C-alpha positions in Angstrom: -2.8 11.6 20.8 -2.5 13.2 17.3 1.3 13.2 18.3 1.3 9.4 18.9 -0.9 9.5 15.6 1.7 10.9 13.6 4.8 8.6 15.0 2.9 5.2 14.1 2.0 6.8 10.9 5.9 7.6 10.2 6.9 4.2 11.1 4.3 2.8 9.3 5.5 3.5 6.2 9.6 3.5 6.9 8.1 -0.3 7.4 6.6 -0.3 4.5 8.7 1.3 2.3 6.0 4.2 1.2 8.2 6.9 2.7 11.4 5.4 0.3 11.5 8.2 -2.5 11.2 10.8 0.1 14.1 10.0 2.3 15.9 9.1 -1.2 15.9 12.6 -2.3 16.9 14.3 1.4 20.1 12.0 1.2 20.3 13.3 -2.3 20.4 16.4 -1.6 22.5 16.7 1.5 25.1 14.2 0.3 24.7 14.4 -3.4 23.9 18.1 -4.5 24.2 18.1 -8.5 23.6 14.8 -9.8 21.1 13.9 -11.5 18.3 13.0 -9.5 15.9 9.4 -10.8 12.5 10.0 -11.4 10.5 8.4 -8.8 9.5 6.0 -11.2 12.5 5.0 -12.0 13.7 5.2 -8.4 10.9 2.6 -7.5 12.2 0.5 -10.3 15.3 0.2 -9.1 14.7 0.1 -5.6 12.4 -3.7 -7.2 15.2 -4.5 -9.0 17.5 -4.3 -6.2 15.3 -6.6 -3.9 14.0 -8.7 -5.9 17.2 -10.2 -8.5 20.0 -12.3 -7.3 20.4 -15.0 -5.3 18.4 -14.4 -2.1 19.3 -16.6 0.4 22.1 -18.0 3.0 23.8 -21.1 1.5 
């Protein structure tokens, strides 16, 4: 039962974007060693800007 709850919680965090910074840190450690890390605040500002700025439609 506990593993199902943990799995559900991981999926929910992934869908909501709540784990985005944690995933960024893992990716950065694996692929961009030596490069400067973004702070949590800077990461979320960049993430929100990319998500909401610009044209977001098909036509």
